[in-house]
Backbone as JSON Lines, residues from 0, in Angstrom:
{"i":0,"aa":"X","n":[1.68,-22.94,60.64],"ca":[1.25,-21.61,60.28],"c":[2.1,-21.03,59.14]}
{"i":1,"aa":"X","n":[3.45,-21.21,59.13],"ca":[4.25,-20.67,58.05],"c":[3.79,-21.22,56.7]}
{"i":2,"aa":"X","n":[3.36,-22.47,56.68],"ca":[2.92,-23.05,55.41],"c":[1.66,-22.33,54.91]}
{"i":3,"aa":"X","n":[0.73,-22.01,55.8],"ca":[-0.48,-21.29,55.43],"c":[-0.11,-19.9,54.91]}
{"i":4,"aa":"X","n":[0.85,-19.23,55.53],"ca":[1.28,-17.9,55.08],"c":[1.89,-17.97,53.69]}
{"i":5,"aa":"X","n":[2.7,-19.0,53.44],"ca":[3.29,-19.14,52.1],"c":[2.21,-19.39,51.05]}
{"i":6,"aa":"X","n":[1.23,-20.25,51.38],"ca":[0.14,-20.52,50.45],"c":[-0.66,-19.25,50.17]}
{"i":7,"aa":"X","n":[-0.93,-18.49,51.23],"ca":[-1.66,-17.24,51.07],"c":[-0.85,-16.26,50.22]}
{"i":8,"aa":"X","n":[0.44,-16.2,50.46],"ca":[1.32,-15.33,49.66],"c":[1.35,-15.75,48.21]}
{"i":9,"aa":"X","n":[1.41,-17.05,47.96],"ca":[1.42,-17.57,46.6],"c":[0.1,-17.25,45.89]}
{"i":10,"aa":"X","n":[-1.01,-17.41,46.59],"ca":[-2.31,-17.11,46.0],"c":[-2.42,-15.63,45.68]}
{"i":11,"aa":"X","n":[-1.91,-14.77,46.53],"ca":[-1.94,-13.33,46.26],"c":[-1.09,-12.98,45.04]}
{"i":12,"aa":"X","n":[0.07,-13.64,44.91],"ca":[0.93,-13.4,43.73],"c":[0.23,-13.84,42.45]}
{"i":13,"aa":"X","n":[-0.4,-15.0,42.49],"ca":[-1.11,-15.5,41.31],"c":[-2.25,-14.56,40.95]}
{"i":14,"aa":"X","n":[-2.99,-14.1,41.95],"ca":[-4.09,-13.17,41.7],"c":[-3.57,-11.86,41.12]}
{"i":15,"aa":"X","n":[-2.46,-11.38,41.64],"ca":[-1.89,-10.13,41.13],"c":[-1.42,-10.29,39.69]}
{"i":16,"aa":"X","n":[-0.8,-11.41,39.39],"ca":[-0.35,-11.64,38.01],"c":[-1.55,-11.77,37.08]}
{"i":17,"aa":"X","n":[-2.56,-12.48,37.51],"ca":[-3.75,-12.63,36.68],"c":[-4.43,-11.29,36.44]}
{"i":18,"aa":"X","n":[-4.48,-10.45,37.44],"ca":[-5.09,-9.14,37.3],"c":[-4.29,-8.23,36.39]}
{"i":19,"aa":"X","n":[-2.96,-8.33,36.43],"ca":[-2.15,-7.45,35.58],"c":[-2.28,-7.84,34.12]}
{"i":20,"aa":"X","n":[-2.43,-9.12,33.82],"ca":[-2.58,-9.52,32.43],"c":[-3.94,-9.11,31.89]}
{"i":21,"aa":"X","n":[-4.95,-9.06,32.75],"ca":[-6.27,-8.65,32.31],"c":[-6.29,-7.17,31.94]}
{"i":22,"aa":"X","n":[-5.4,-6.38,32.53],"ca":[-5.35,-4.95,32.24],"c":[-4.32,-4.61,31.18]}
{"i":23,"aa":"X","n":[-3.79,-5.58,30.51],"ca":[-2.78,-5.33,29.48],"c":[-3.38,-4.47,28.37]}
{"i":24,"aa":"X","n":[-2.56,-3.65,27.79],"ca":[-3.0,-2.77,26.71],"c":[-3.48,-3.59,25.52]}
{"i":25,"aa":"X","n":[-4.48,-3.09,24.83],"ca":[-4.93,-3.82,23.63],"c":[-3.81,-3.84,22.6]}
{"i":26,"aa":"X","n":[-3.83,-4.82,21.7],"ca":[-2.77,-4.9,20.7],"c":[-2.75,-3.66,19.81]}
{"i":27,"aa":"X","n":[-1.56,-3.26,19.45],"ca":[-1.41,-2.08,18.6],"c":[-1.82,-2.4,17.17]}
{"i":28,"aa":"X","n":[-2.57,-1.5,16.54],"ca":[-2.89,-1.7,15.13],"c":[-1.63,-1.59,14.27]}
{"i":29,"aa":"X","n":[-1.56,-2.41,13.22],"ca":[-0.41,-2.43,12.33],"c":[-0.88,-2.41,10.88]}
{"i":30,"aa":"X","n":[0.01,-2.08,9.98],"ca":[-0.29,-2.1,8.56],"c":[-0.38,-3.52,8.04]}
{"i":31,"aa":"X","n":[-0.87,-3.64,6.83],"ca":[-1.12,-4.96,6.23],"c":[0.14,-5.79,6.04]}
{"i":32,"aa":"X","n":[1.27,-5.14,5.8],"ca":[2.51,-5.88,5.58],"c":[3.09,-6.48,6.85]}
{"i":33,"aa":"X","n":[2.63,-6.05,8.01],"ca":[3.22,-6.47,9.29],"c":[3.22,-7.99,9.47]}
{"i":34,"aa":"X","n":[2.2,-8.68,9.06],"ca":[2.14,-10.13,9.23],"c":[2.42,-10.93,7.98]}
{"i":35,"aa":"X","n":[2.74,-10.23,6.9],"ca":[2.91,-10.91,5.61],"c":[4.04,-11.94,5.63]}
{"i":36,"aa":"X","n":[5.21,-11.6,6.14],"ca":[6.33,-12.55,6.12],"c":[6.01,-13.81,6.92]}
{"i":37,"aa":"X","n":[5.38,-13.64,8.07],"ca":[5.02,-14.8,8.89],"c":[4.0,-15.67,8.17]}
{"i":38,"aa":"X","n":[2.97,-15.05,7.61],"ca":[1.94,-15.82,6.89],"c":[2.53,-16.49,5.65]}
{"i":39,"aa":"X","n":[3.41,-15.79,4.93],"ca":[4.02,-16.37,3.73],"c":[4.91,-17.56,4.08]}
{"i":40,"aa":"X","n":[5.66,-17.47,5.17],"ca":[6.5,-18.59,5.59],"c":[5.64,-19.8,5.96]}
{"i":41,"aa":"X","n":[4.55,-19.56,6.66],"ca":[3.64,-20.65,7.01],"c":[3.02,-21.26,5.75]}
{"i":42,"aa":"X","n":[2.66,-20.4,4.81],"ca":[2.07,-20.89,3.56],"c":[3.07,-21.73,2.76]}
{"i":43,"aa":"X","n":[4.33,-21.31,2.73],"ca":[5.36,-22.09,2.01],"c":[5.61,-23.43,2.69]}
{"i":44,"aa":"X","n":[5.46,-23.5,4.0],"ca":[5.61,-24.8,4.66],"c":[4.39,-25.69,4.38]}
{"i":45,"aa":"X","n":[3.26,-25.08,4.12],"ca":[2.06,-25.82,3.73],"c":[2.17,-26.31,2.3]}
{"i":46,"aa":"X","n":[2.64,-25.43,1.4],"ca":[2.82,-25.79,-0.02],"c":[3.88,-24.88,-0.61]}
{"i":47,"aa":"X","n":[4.91,-25.46,-1.18],"ca":[6.04,-24.67,-1.73],"c":[5.62,-23.66,-2.78]}
{"i":48,"aa":"X","n":[4.53,-23.93,-3.52],"ca":[4.12,-23.01,-4.58],"c":[3.0,-22.06,-4.16]}
{"i":49,"aa":"X","n":[2.76,-21.95,-2.86],"ca":[1.69,-21.08,-2.37],"c":[1.96,-19.62,-2.72]}
{"i":50,"aa":"X","n":[0.93,-18.94,-3.21],"ca":[1.03,-17.52,-3.55],"c":[-0.1,-16.75,-2.87]}
{"i":51,"aa":"X","n":[0.2,-15.53,-2.47],"ca":[-0.81,-14.66,-1.84],"c":[-1.82,-14.24,-2.9]}
{"i":52,"aa":"X","n":[-3.1,-14.48,-2.61],"ca":[-4.14,-14.09,-3.56],"c":[-5.13,-13.08,-2.98]}
{"i":53,"aa":"X","n":[-5.12,-12.9,-1.65],"ca":[-6.12,-12.04,-1.03],"c":[-5.65,-11.64,0.36]}
{"i":54,"aa":"X","n":[-5.96,-10.41,0.75],"ca":[-5.59,-9.91,2.07],"c":[-6.72,-9.01,2.54]}
{"i":55,"aa":"X","n":[-7.13,-9.13,3.81],"ca":[-8.22,-8.31,4.33],"c":[-8.05,-8.11,5.83]}
{"i":56,"aa":"X","n":[-8.57,-6.97,6.31],"ca":[-8.55,-6.75,7.75],"c":[-9.47,-7.75,8.44]}
{"i":57,"aa":"X","n":[-9.02,-8.29,9.57],"ca":[-9.82,-9.23,10.35],"c":[-10.41,-8.59,11.61]}
{"i":58,"aa":"X","n":[-10.03,-7.36,11.9],"ca":[-10.59,-6.6,13.0],"c":[-10.78,-5.17,12.52]}
{"i":59,"aa":"X","n":[-11.39,-4.34,13.35],"ca":[-11.66,-2.96,12.96],"c":[-10.39,-2.21,12.59]}
{"i":60,"aa":"X","n":[-10.53,-1.32,11.61],"ca":[-9.43,-0.5,11.12],"c":[-9.42,0.85,11.83]}
{"i":61,"aa":"X","n":[-8.24,1.43,11.96],"ca":[-8.17,2.8,12.45],"c":[-8.11,3.76,11.26]}
{"i":62,"aa":"X","n":[-8.01,5.04,11.52],"ca":[-8.03,6.05,10.46],"c":[-6.8,5.98,9.55]}
{"i":63,"aa":"X","n":[-5.75,5.29,9.98],"ca":[-4.54,5.16,9.16],"c":[-4.52,3.87,8.33]}
{"i":64,"aa":"X","n":[-5.59,3.08,8.41],"ca":[-5.62,1.82,7.67],"c":[-4.85,0.73,8.38]}
{"i":65,"aa":"X","n":[-4.81,0.76,9.69],"ca":[-4.12,-0.25,10.48],"c":[-5.15,-0.98,11.36]}
{"i":66,"aa":"X","n":[-4.84,-2.21,11.69],"ca":[-5.7,-3.04,12.53],"c":[-4.83,-4.0,13.33]}
{"i":67,"aa":"X","n":[-5.3,-4.49,14.46],"ca":[-4.5,-5.47,15.2],"c":[-4.35,-6.81,14.49]}
{"i":68,"aa":"X","n":[-5.26,-7.13,13.55],"ca":[-5.23,-8.46,12.94],"c":[-5.58,-8.39,11.45]}
{"i":69,"aa":"X","n":[-4.73,-9.02,10.65],"ca":[-4.93,-9.11,9.2],"c":[-5.08,-10.56,8.8]}
{"i":70,"aa":"X","n":[-5.87,-10.8,7.76],"ca":[-6.05,-12.14,7.21],"c":[-5.41,-12.24,5.84]}
{"i":71,"aa":"X","n":[-4.68,-13.32,5.6],"ca":[-3.95,-13.56,4.35],"c":[-4.43,-14.87,3.76]}
{"i":72,"aa":"X","n":[-4.76,-14.86,2.49],"ca":[-5.23,-16.07,1.82],"c":[-4.22,-16.46,0.74]}
{"i":73,"aa":"X","n":[-3.78,-17.7,0.79],"ca":[-2.8,-18.22,-0.17],"c":[-3.45,-19.34,-0.98]}
{"i":74,"aa":"X","n":[-2.95,-19.49,-2.21],"ca":[-3.45,-20.54,-3.1],"c":[-2.27,-21.35,-3.6]}
{"i":75,"aa":"X","n":[-2.45,-22.66,-3.66],"ca":[-1.43,-23.56,-4.19],"c":[-1.91,-24.11,-5.52]}
{"i":76,"aa":"X","n":[-1.28,-23.7,-6.64],"ca":[-1.68,-24.24,-7.94],"c":[-1.49,-25.75,-8.04]}
{"i":77,"aa":"X","n":[-0.44,-26.3,-7.42],"ca":[-0.19,-27.73,-7.54],"c":[-1.25,-28.57,-6.83]}
{"i":78,"aa":"X","n":[-1.7,-28.14,-5.68],"ca":[-2.72,-28.9,-4.95],"c":[-4.13,-28.37,-5.22]}
{"i":79,"aa":"X","n":[-4.22,-27.23,-5.88],"ca":[-5.49,-26.57,-6.16],"c":[-6.31,-26.36,-4.9]}
{"i":80,"aa":"X","n":[-5.62,-25.91,-3.85],"ca":[-6.27,-25.64,-2.56],"c":[-5.86,-24.26,-2.07]}
{"i":81,"aa":"X","n":[-6.7,-23.72,-1.19],"ca":[-6.42,-22.42,-0.59],"c":[-6.35,-22.57,0.93]}
{"i":82,"aa":"X","n":[-5.51,-21.75,1.54],"ca":[-5.33,-21.78,2.99],"c":[-5.27,-20.35,3.5]}
{"i":83,"aa":"X","n":[-6.01,-20.09,4.57],"ca":[-6.07,-18.75,5.17],"c":[-5.28,-18.71,6.47]}
{"i":84,"aa":"X","n":[-4.62,-17.57,6.69],"ca":[-3.88,-17.32,7.93],"c":[-4.33,-15.97,8.47]}
{"i":85,"aa":"X","n":[-4.56,-15.91,9.76],"ca":[-4.88,-14.66,10.42],"c":[-3.75,-14.38,11.41]}
{"i":86,"aa":"X","n":[-3.16,-13.17,11.3],"ca":[-1.99,-12.83,12.11],"c":[-2.33,-11.67,13.03]}
{"i":87,"aa":"X","n":[-2.02,-11.85,14.31],"ca":[-2.24,-10.83,15.33],"c":[-1.05,-10.84,16.28]}
{"i":88,"aa":"X","n":[-0.52,-9.67,16.56],"ca":[0.62,-9.51,17.47],"c":[1.79,-10.43,17.12]}
{"i":89,"aa":"X","n":[2.08,-10.55,15.82],"ca":[3.22,-11.33,15.38],"c":[3.06,-12.84,15.49]}
{"i":90,"aa":"X","n":[1.81,-13.3,15.66],"ca":[1.54,-14.73,15.76],"c":[0.38,-15.11,14.85]}
{"i":91,"aa":"X","n":[0.43,-16.31,14.35],"ca":[-0.7,-16.82,13.58],"c":[-1.75,-17.3,14.58]}
{"i":92,"aa":"X","n":[-2.93,-16.69,14.53],"ca":[-4.0,-17.06,15.46],"c":[-5.03,-17.96,14.8]}
{"i":93,"aa":"X","n":[-5.06,-17.99,13.49],"ca":[-5.94,-18.9,12.75],"c":[-5.19,-19.38,11.52]}
{"i":94,"aa":"X","n":[-5.26,-20.67,11.26],"ca":[-4.71,-21.26,10.03],"c":[-5.69,-22.34,9.63]}
{"i":95,"aa":"X","n":[-6.33,-22.13,8.47],"ca":[-7.32,-23.13,8.07],"c":[-7.41,-23.24,6.55]}
{"i":96,"aa":"X","n":[-7.69,-24.45,6.12],"ca":[-7.92,-24.71,4.7],"c":[-9.34,-24.27,4.35]}
{"i":97,"aa":"X","n":[-9.49,-23.75,3.14],"ca":[-10.84,-23.43,2.67],"c":[-11.43,-24.68,2.05]}
{"i":98,"aa":"X","n":[-12.68,-24.94,2.34],"ca":[-13.31,-26.14,1.85],"c":[-13.9,-26.0,0.45]}
{"i":99,"aa":"X","n":[-13.6,-24.9,-0.22],"ca":[-14.13,-24.69,-1.57],"c":[-13.01,-24.36,-2.53]}
{"i":100,"aa":"X","n":[-13.27,-24.52,-3.8],"ca":[-12.28,-24.15,-4.81],"c":[-12.16,-22.64,-4.82]}
{"i":101,"aa":"X","n":[-10.96,-22.14,-4.78],"ca":[-10.73,-20.71,-4.73],"c":[-9.51,-20.35,-5.56]}
{"i":102,"aa":"X","n":[-9.49,-20.78,-6.8],"ca":[-8.37,-20.46,-7.68],"c":[-8.45,-18.98,-8.04]}
{"i":103,"aa":"X","n":[-7.38,-18.27,-7.83],"ca":[-7.32,-16.85,-8.15],"c":[-5.88,-16.49,-8.48]}
{"i":104,"aa":"X","n":[-5.68,-15.44,-9.26],"ca":[-4.31,-15.05,-9.58],"c":[-3.62,-14.43,-8.37]}
{"i":105,"aa":"X","n":[-2.31,-14.58,-8.28],"ca":[-1.59,-13.97,-7.16],"c":[-1.59,-12.45,-7.28]}
{"i":106,"aa":"X","n":[-1.49,-11.79,-6.13],"ca":[-1.36,-10.33,-6.15],"c":[0.03,-9.98,-6.7]}
{"i":107,"aa":"X","n":[0.19,-8.75,-7.14],"ca":[1.49,-8.29,-7.65],"c":[2.55,-8.43,-6.57]}
{"i":108,"aa":"X","n":[3.78,-8.63,-7.01],"ca":[4.89,-8.78,-6.06],"c":[5.11,-7.49,-5.25]}
{"i":109,"aa":"X","n":[4.94,-6.36,-5.88],"ca":[5.11,-5.07,-5.2],"c":[3.75,-4.39,-5.07]}
{"i":110,"aa":"X","n":[3.39,-4.03,-3.85],"ca":[2.14,-3.31,-3.61],"c":[2.29,-2.4,-2.42]}
{"i":111,"aa":"X","n":[1.52,-1.3,-2.45],"ca":[1.6,-0.33,-1.36],"c":[0.91,-0.89,-0.12]}
{"i":112,"aa":"X","n":[1.36,-0.45,1.05],"ca":[0.77,-0.91,2.29],"c":[-0.56,-0.2,2.51]}
{"i":113,"aa":"X","n":[-1.29,-0.65,3.52],"ca":[-2.63,-0.14,3.78],"c":[-2.65,1.36,4.08]}
{"i":114,"aa":"X","n":[-1.63,1.89,4.75],"ca":[-1.61,3.32,5.05],"c":[-1.5,4.17,3.78]}
{"i":115,"aa":"X","n":[-0.74,3.72,2.81],"ca":[-0.61,4.45,1.55],"c":[-1.9,4.35,0.74]}
{"i":116,"aa":"X","n":[-2.59,3.23,0.81],"ca":[-3.86,3.08,0.08],"c":[-4.92,4.01,0.66]}
{"i":117,"aa":"X","n":[-4.98,4.11,1.98],"ca":[-5.97,5.0,2.58],"c":[-5.62,6.46,2.31]}
{"i":118,"aa":"X","n":[-4.34,6.77,2.27],"ca":[-3.93,8.15,1.95],"c":[-4.37,8.52,0.54]}
{"i":119,"aa":"X","n":[-4.22,7.6,-0.41],"ca":[-4.65,7.85,-1.79],"c":[-6.16,8.04,-1.84]}
{"i":120,"aa":"X","n":[-6.9,7.21,-1.15],"ca":[-8.36,7.34,-1.15],"c":[-8.78,8.64,-0.5]}
{"i":121,"aa":"X","n":[-8.15,9.01,0.6],"ca":[-8.49,10.26,1.28],"c":[-8.23,11.47,0.4]}
{"i":122,"aa":"X","n":[-7.15,11.45,-0.36],"ca":[-6.84,12.58,-1.24],"c":[-7.94,12.8,-2.26]}
{"i":123,"aa":"X","n":[-8.55,11.73,-2.72],"ca":[-9.55,11.84,-3.79],"c":[-10.95,12.14,-3.3]}
{"i":124,"aa":"X","n":[-11.47,11.3,-2.42],"ca":[-12.89,11.41,-2.11],"c":[-13.26,11.21,-0.64]}
{"i":125,"aa":"X","n":[-12.51,10.48,0.08],"ca":[-12.95,10.06,1.4],"c":[-13.08,11.22,2.38]}
{"i":126,"aa":"X","n":[-12.31,12.3,2.23],"ca":[-12.45,13.43,3.15],"c":[-13.88,13.98,3.12]}
{"i":127,"aa":"X","n":[-14.44,14.11,1.94],"ca":[-15.81,14.59,1.8],"c":[-16.77,13.63,2.49]}
{"i":128,"aa":"X","n":[-16.54,12.34,2.29],"ca":[-17.41,11.35,2.89],"c":[-17.28,11.37,4.41]}
{"i":129,"aa":"X","n":[-16.08,11.6,4.94],"ca":[-15.86,11.64,6.39],"c":[-16.59,12.8,7.04]}
{"i":130,"aa":"X","n":[-16.9,13.83,6.27],"ca":[-17.58,15.0,6.85],"c":[-19.01,14.66,7.25]}
{"i":131,"aa":"X","n":[-19.56,13.59,6.69],"ca":[-20.88,13.13,7.11],"c":[-20.68,12.39,8.44]}
{"i":132,"aa":"X","n":[-21.42,12.76,9.45],"ca":[-21.23,12.2,10.79],"c":[-21.25,10.69,10.84]}
{"i":133,"aa":"X","n":[-20.32,10.11,11.59],"ca":[-20.32,8.69,11.87],"c":[-19.68,7.81,10.82]}
{"i":134,"aa":"X","n":[-19.1,8.39,9.77],"ca":[-18.5,7.53,8.74],"c":[-17.2,6.93,9.26]}
{"i":135,"aa":"X","n":[-16.9,5.75,8.76],"ca":[-15.63,5.12,9.12],"c":[-15.24,4.09,8.07]}
{"i":136,"aa":"X","n":[-13.95,3.81,8.04],"ca":[-13.43,2.8,7.15],"c":[-13.78,1.44,7.74]}
{"i":137,"aa":"X","n":[-14.52,0.66,7.01],"ca":[-15.02,-0.62,7.5],"c":[-14.15,-1.79,7.04]}
{"i":138,"aa":"X","n":[-13.77,-1.78,5.76],"ca":[-13.05,-2.92,5.19],"c":[-11.99,-2.45,4.22]}
{"i":139,"aa":"X","n":[-10.85,-3.14,4.23],"ca":[-9.8,-2.97,3.23],"c":[-9.45,-4.37,2.74]}
{"i":140,"aa":"X","n":[-9.44,-4.52,1.42],"ca":[-9.02,-5.81,0.89],"c":[-8.11,-5.6,-0.32]}
{"i":141,"aa":"X","n":[-7.13,-6.45,-0.42],"ca":[-6.15,-6.42,-1.51],"c":[-6.35,-7.69,-2.32]}
{"i":142,"aa":"X","n":[-6.51,-7.51,-3.63],"ca":[-6.65,-8.67,-4.5],"c":[-6.4,-8.27,-5.94]}
{"i":143,"aa":"X","n":[-6.32,-9.24,-6.78],"ca":[-6.1,-9.01,-8.22],"c":[-7.29,-9.57,-8.97]}
{"i":144,"aa":"X","n":[-7.66,-8.89,-10.03],"ca":[-8.69,-9.41,-10.9],"c":[-10.1,-9.04,-10.53]}
{"i":145,"aa":"X","n":[-10.29,-8.0,-9.72],"ca":[-11.66,-7.61,-9.37],"c":[-11.75,-6.09,-9.21]}
{"i":146,"aa":"X","n":[-12.93,-5.57,-9.46],"ca":[-13.29,-4.18,-9.22],"c":[-12.57,-3.15,-10.08]}
{"i":147,"aa":"X","n":[-11.84,-3.57,-11.1],"ca":[-11.21,-2.61,-12.02],"c":[-11.57,-3.04,-13.44]}
{"i":148,"aa":"X","n":[-12.6,-2.42,-13.98],"ca":[-13.1,-2.78,-15.31],"c":[-12.08,-2.51,-16.41]}
{"i":149,"aa":"X","n":[-11.26,-1.48,-16.24],"ca":[-10.31,-1.11,-17.3],"c":[-9.14,-2.06,-17.38]}
{"i":150,"aa":"X","n":[-8.75,-2.65,-16.26],"ca":[-7.64,-3.6,-16.23],"c":[-7.88,-4.62,-15.12]}
{"i":151,"aa":"X","n":[-8.64,-5.67,-15.42],"ca":[-8.98,-6.64,-14.38],"c":[-7.8,-7.46,-13.88]}
{"i":152,"aa":"X","n":[-6.64,-7.33,-14.51],"ca":[-5.46,-8.05,-14.06],"c":[-4.67,-7.24,-13.02]}
{"i":153,"aa":"X","n":[-5.11,-6.05,-12.75],"ca":[-4.42,-5.13,-11.84],"c":[-4.65,-5.55,-10.38]}
{"i":154,"aa":"X","n":[-3.62,-5.44,-9.54],"ca":[-3.77,-5.64,-8.11],"c":[-4.28,-4.34,-7.51]}
{"i":155,"aa":"X","n":[-5.37,-4.44,-6.75],"ca":[-5.98,-3.24,-6.18],"c":[-6.32,-3.43,-4.71]}
{"i":156,"aa":"X","n":[-6.34,-2.31,-4.03],"ca":[-6.93,-2.23,-2.7],"c":[-8.36,-1.76,-2.91]}
{"i":157,"aa":"X","n":[-9.32,-2.37,-2.26],"ca":[-10.68,-1.86,-2.23],"c":[-10.98,-1.44,-0.81]}
{"i":158,"aa":"X","n":[-11.35,-0.19,-0.64],"ca":[-11.67,0.36,0.67],"c":[-13.18,0.59,0.73]}
{"i":159,"aa":"X","n":[-13.8,0.13,1.79],"ca":[-15.23,0.28,1.96],"c":[-15.47,1.16,3.18]}
{"i":160,"aa":"X","n":[-16.04,2.34,2.93],"ca":[-16.39,3.28,3.99],"c":[-17.89,3.15,4.26]}
{"i":161,"aa":"X","n":[-18.27,3.12,5.51],"ca":[-19.69,3.05,5.83],"c":[-20.09,4.25,6.67]}
{"i":162,"aa":"X","n":[-21.37,4.61,6.53],"ca":[-21.95,5.72,7.29],"c":[-23.38,5.31,7.61]}
{"i":163,"aa":"X","n":[-23.86,5.64,8.81],"ca":[-25.23,5.25,9.15],"c":[-26.25,5.86,8.18]}
{"i":164,"aa":"X","n":[-27.22,5.07,7.78],"ca":[-28.36,5.51,6.98],"c":[-27.98,6.03,5.6]}
{"i":165,"aa":"X","n":[-26.9,5.54,5.03],"ca":[-26.49,5.95,3.67],"c":[-25.75,4.78,3.03]}
{"i":166,"aa":"X","n":[-25.74,4.73,1.7],"ca":[-24.98,3.67,1.02],"c":[-23.48,3.78,1.31]}
{"i":167,"aa":"X","n":[-22.82,2.65,1.34],"ca":[-21.36,2.62,1.55],"c":[-20.65,3.26,0.37]}
{"i":168,"aa":"X","n":[-19.46,3.72,0.61],"ca":[-18.6,4.27,-0.44],"c":[-17.48,3.27,-0.69]}
{"i":169,"aa":"X","n":[-17.33,2.86,-1.94],"ca":[-16.27,1.93,-2.35],"c":[-15.23,2.72,-3.12]}
{"i":170,"aa":"X","n":[-13.97,2.58,-2.73],"ca":[-12.87,3.26,-3.41],"c":[-11.84,2.21,-3.79]}
{"i":171,"aa":"X","n":[-11.54,2.11,-5.08],"ca":[-10.56,1.15,-5.58],"c":[-9.27,1.9,-5.88]}
{"i":172,"aa":"X","n":[-8.19,1.47,-5.24],"ca":[-6.88,2.1,-5.38],"c":[-5.92,1.12,-6.04]}
{"i":173,"aa":"X","n":[-5.24,1.56,-7.09],"ca":[-4.22,0.75,-7.73],"c":[-3.13,0.48,-6.7]}
{"i":174,"aa":"X","n":[-2.86,-0.78,-6.44],"ca":[-1.94,-1.15,-5.36],"c":[-0.47,-1.03,-5.74]}
{"i":175,"aa":"X","n":[-0.18,-0.77,-7.01],"ca":[1.22,-0.55,-7.38],"c":[1.5,0.93,-7.61]}
{"i":176,"aa":"X","n":[0.52,1.67,-8.14],"ca":[0.72,3.1,-8.42],"c":[0.23,4.01,-7.31]}
{"i":177,"aa":"X","n":[-0.7,3.54,-6.49],"ca":[-1.26,4.37,-5.43],"c":[-2.25,5.41,-5.94]}
{"i":178,"aa":"X","n":[-2.91,5.13,-7.06],"ca":[-3.89,6.06,-7.62],"c":[-5.28,5.46,-7.54]}
{"i":179,"aa":"X","n":[-6.28,6.33,-7.39],"ca":[-7.65,5.87,-7.33],"c":[-8.1,5.48,-8.74]}
{"i":180,"aa":"X","n":[-8.66,4.29,-8.88],"ca":[-9.09,3.77,-10.18],"c":[-10.61,3.85,-10.36]}
{"i":181,"aa":"X","n":[-11.35,3.73,-9.25],"ca":[-12.81,3.7,-9.37],"c":[-13.43,4.06,-8.03]}
{"i":182,"aa":"X","n":[-14.59,4.72,-8.1],"ca":[-15.34,5.11,-6.9],"c":[-16.81,4.86,-7.18]}
{"i":183,"aa":"X","n":[-17.52,4.28,-6.22],"ca":[-18.96,4.15,-6.34],"c":[-19.6,4.0,-4.98]}
{"i":184,"aa":"X","n":[-20.9,4.26,-4.94],"ca":[-21.66,4.09,-3.7],"c":[-22.63,2.93,-3.9]}
{"i":185,"aa":"X","n":[-22.84,2.19,-2.87],"ca":[-23.77,1.07,-3.01],"c":[-23.92,0.27,-1.76]}
């Protein structure tokens, strides 16, 4: 009988532990720089000349421009290959090579974090857009060489706000100066 009691006690402990992990708090949203060092270290172990060329939210963003998971894309000029890393809760949850050519220039060495980019966008136009019911920040991406007609070599954040039954609002923020460069709906 004591053996049955111990087994029953062990099963109750396992069930209790399993139940407590299921009720764990969801991961805290973080800024884009939170996983950068980890992703960059992994990229350097993949290829010594790997450079960051693209960064995007991999899960929903909050109002401060934070998300539990960010995706980082690196390019190796020597191997002419790209590798993506997705970081959540301080761990790489996805690491995969891209099966297509994706040569792109590296982002600037210094760039503002996602919270500063959303603050710049909000100062200019997004507050008005938020007043329309149901709008939210859908996507943030950091890259160089796109969406800035006046200086295509500039590293920019592109923020995409969506609202039901209306065109999305695109806001391009200079990632080094923190100023809005371009706004359009589409």
